N, C-alpha and C positions, 0 to 999 in steps of 0.2 A: 248441727249449724256452728260454721266456726267463724264467720267473718260475716260482718253487716256493714253494709256502707250506706249513710245517712246523705242524701244530697240535699243541700239547703241548708244553712248554719241558721238561719234566723231563730226565733223563738221555737216553732216547732221542731225544728230539728234538733236543738241541743234539747228541749224538753224530753224529747223521743231517746235520747241518748241517756238520761238522767234514768227514764223509765225501764230501760233494757237493763242498766245496772241494777236498778232497784227491784228488778224483778228476777234477779239473780243470773244475768246473762253473765258468762266469764268469758267468751271470746272476743277477737279484735273487732274494733268498732272504729270506721275511718268516718270522719265527718267532713265533707267538701263544701267548702264557703266560698262564694264567688267575691265576695267584697274582701278587704284586707285586715278589716277590723275584726276583735272577737265580736260574738253572739251579743245583740243589744235589741231591747224591747223597742218596736215602731211609734207605738199610740204617745209616747211623749216628743215626738218629733215635731209633733204640729201643736203641740201644747207648751210643756217647761221648755223645750232645746230652743222651740222658733221664739218664745218671749223673753229668751236671755235669763231664765231662772235655775237652768240646768245646762252643762256642756255635754254631757253623753248619759245613755241610757243603758249600758252593759248589763245583762243578765249576768246575776249573780251565782256563777257557776264556776267548778274549779275541773276544767277540761283532762289536766294533768290528774290530777289525784283519781278522775273516773278512766283514766288510762286509754285515752281518746286520740288517735292518731288525727289531727286538725291540719286540714289543708286550705288554709285561706288564700285567696285570689286564683282560685282555681275553678274554671268553668266546665261544667257538662255538657257534652256537644254529642252525646246520641248514646243510644241503648240499645243492646242486644241481650236474650237472655243468659245470666251470668254474669257478665261484661258492662262496666260503664265505660264509655270513651271520654276522656277528660282532655282540655288543653295542656295536662303534663301528661299524657298516657292511658293507658289503659289500667282500670281497676277491677279486678275479681270479685265477685261475691256471693255468698249464701243465701243471703237475705238483704232485702232492698229498702229503704224508707224513700219515699219522693217526696220532696218537703221544699220546694224549688219557689214557692210563693207564688207571687202577681209581678206585673211589671206596670206602671203607668201608661195609660193612653196618650199619645201625644196629636195635634193637629198639624194640619200640613201649613207650609210656609218657612220662610229662609231667615225670618227673625229671630232671636233667643229667644226659649220658651222655656221655665224653670217648672220643675214636678220636686212632688214632695212625696218620695218614698225611702231613701237613706237618710244615715248621719250626715254623710257629705253634703247633701241637699238641702237639709235644714240649716247647715252651717255658712252656704253658701246664700242661702234666701233669707237667713236673719241678717246677714251683713247689708243686704240691699236694703232695708225696711229703715229707713231714717227719716226724719222729719221731713217733710216737701216733697219725698218721692213720689210720682205718680205712677200709682200699682193697680194694674188690670189683673182680675182673677177671672177665669173662664170654667163655671163652674159653680151653683149654690149648693152642692152636697154638703157634705159634713167636712172633709178637707178643705172645701173652698170656704167656708163657713169658718171655720178655725183661723186659716190664712187670713180673711178679714178682719176676724178679733184682734190678729197681731198686728196689722200692717195700720190698722185705725188707733191701736194703742201706742205704735210707734210713731205716730204724727203723719203718717202716709196720706194721702189723695187718694180713696180709694174707690175702684170702679168695680162692680162685679156683674158679669155677663151669663146669664144662663138661657137657655132654650127652651126650659118649659115656664107654665104660667107662674110658679110660686118658687120659691126656695126647696128644697126636700123633696122634690117632688117625685123624684124616681125612687127615693130612699121609704119615704113614708106616704106618697101621696098628696094630693095637692091642697084636700082639706086641712090637713095637719101642715102643711107647707105655708100655707096663709098665715096662719096664726104666728110663723115666725117672723113674717114680713116687717113686722114694726122692729124687730130688734136691729135692723139695718140702718137706724138712723144716722145721718152723716156720712151715709156710702150712697154713691150713686147705682142704685140697684136697677140693671136694665134686664125686664122678663121679656120674655116671648121674643127672643133676640138671639140670631145665630151668626154666627163666625164663620167668615170663608177662609182666613188664613191670618197666622202669626207672622209679621214683617218687619224690618228694622223699625225701631222707634213707637212699636205701639200693635194694634189689633185690626183688621178690616175686616167691616161686618159685612154679612150677605147683602145687605140693600145699599154698599158701599161706602157708609160712614166709616172713617177710618178714627179709631179711639188711641188718643195720644199715650204712651206711657212708658216710664224709664225700665219698668219691670214687668213681665207678663209671666203669670203661673196659670198652667194649666191643671185642673180637677176636674176633668169629666170622667174620672172612674179607673179603671185596672181590668186586664184580662190576665187570665193564668198563666205563668210561666213554663208552659209544656211543649216551646217549639222543638227543645231537642230531643222530644220522643217523638217526632213527626213521622218517622220511619221505624219506629220500634212495633212489635206486636204487642198492642197495649189499649185497652178502648179507651178514649179519649172522646169528649164532649163536653164544652164547657169546663174544662178540667180532666183529671184523671177518676175516671168512671169506678167509686168502689162501693161495695156493700156496705151494710149496716156494720160491719167489722172493720171497715177502713181496708178491706184485703180489695187490690185491684185485679184486673183480670189475667195478668202475668205473674204464673207461679212465685211463690215466695217474696211477694213485693205487696207494700201498703204504701198509700198517700197519706197525708196528714197537711194541715193548714189551708192559705188560701186557694193552692192548685187543686184540692180534693171535691169532688163532688158525691156525695155519700147521700144512702137512700135512709131517708128520715121514716122509721115508724111511727113517729108522734103524729105527722103531717100527712104522710102517705104522699110523700114525694121527694125529688131530688135536690138537695140543698147543698149549696158551695156559699160558703159565707166568710166574709173576708176580715174578720174581727180578732180582737187580742184574745177573747177568753175561747174561742176555737181552739187558737194555737198553742194557748196554755194545757187545756183540757184532753182534747183530743189523743196526742201523746200517749197516753196510760193505754187505751184502747188498740192503737196501732202496735205499740210494745207485746199489748198482750196477744194480739191475732199473730204476730210474727213469730211468737213464742208457742204457738199451737193452743193458746187458752182461747174458749169460748165468752167473749164480751163483746157487748152490744154498744155502740155510739149512739144514744138517742138523746141529746140535750134540747133544755130551751134554749135557744142561743141569744145570746145576751151583747149590748155595745153601750156605749157613752161617749158623749161628746163636750167638751167646755167650749160654750160659746156666747161672745157678747153677755157676760156675766150670769150666765144660765148653766145647769148642771143638765144637760139631757140624757136619759137613760130610758135604753129599750131593751125589751124581751119578748121574744116568741117569735112566731110566723105571722103579719096580720095578713097576707093574701089568702089564708084559711078561714077569715072572718066574715058574718055577711053585716055587721051593723057594728056603728061605733058610738060610742058614748063616751059623752065628756063629763071630767069633775074639777070643780074650779073655776077660778078666775082665769080668763084669757090674759087678763093685764099683769097677772102676777103670776101665782104658783098653781101649775094644773096639771091634768092627767089625762090620758085616753085609753078607752080600752075598746078591744077588739073583741066581739061575741059572735058565735055561730048562732043559728036558728034556734037551736033549742038551749042558749044561755052560756055554753060554755066559754070560758076564756082561753083565748088563743094567743093575744098579744097584748101589751101595753108599753105606753109610753108615757115617762114622767118628766115635768119639767118641774126642778127645785124641790118635787116631792118624791125623795129617796124611799119612803115606807111604803108607798104605791108600787115601786118597781119591785122592793123586796118582795112584798106580801103576793104582787100577782104573778110572778116567775115561779112561788113555790106551787102556787094554786095552780098555773098552767101544768107545771111538771106533775100534780097530784091530779090531772085531768078534770078537775073542778067546774062546777056551773055557779053561776051569781044568781041573786036577785036583782035585775034590772032597775026596780023602782028603789030600791036602797042604794045602788051603786051611784045614781045622779048626785047622791047627797055628799060634798066633797069632807064630812064630819065625821060618816061614817066609814071605819076601816073594809080594806078589800076584804080581809079574813071575817068581818061580821060580815058581810053580804054572801056567803058560800050558803048555798041551800044542799 
């Protein structure tokens, strides 16, 4: 293999470049990035950057020292075996890494709606979060909650519009989401509410009501950025379909990050995880696979969110669980643990209880089972509940 092309210059793409060099690949590497910025982390955009605590979140890597041809501001348009078609012409390859990430879903309407996906998005939105501004946020998921946190801190009048019955319903279910509802104090939280369109000056609801807003932020999810692969001879279904080695159906091709739907041996299902931890750690397996090594990607997915003064951390895959056990005071620090019928732990969500998250993640990785009777006592560590 003489030339590896990496399409996508986010964290997953740049970490794959580093992994290739770290494993001794001495051939050419071309890194294609749609944005004109150098690679950066996305989680700080809705946290420190939006809150004004930082201006950038650039990844600490030296592409020149890695001998990488970096092409910023270049978009991939199509793919055929051995050739990537871009806005700057065709680029041939021997090995291909697809790391094009995801893109925000937008709502109908002619009014301006903001999303939070890029560094430019974060700077543009931050400038609009000023005292007294009316801000309408569509979606009470992870991003919606973090934007609402920043907007409330900035002194805005905040309305959050959510189609489900609780915040975080899609992410972790309505039972958990209901526990976070009390955090929205001082915010006009509209649950079970559908949006018809984003119009000039605000949001039109399905029932006809118009919610006035100076700023509208749409945070209803993302979709894998794989449209450029529509005519390629590659298996696509909710992203690029890859096996447990992150190998795609097209020869000499791997996919990594938000756009990769991989087979999980641990949970016996296909997963596509849009979180930083996946972009950070999956590239080692992708690089190894591309270089002919037999390495399996089988993580315990991990995610965190900072919202309304709380640190929310999640690990695992809760749909694999059959019952839910709570630990701690719902008014304060608490956690939730998902167990299977035979008491194997498959997921944990911790609110200001980082030890539960760390221990729970390790136990999930080890395939451990817990004593449910001891588990309900928040003073007993998860480690001491293992049977």
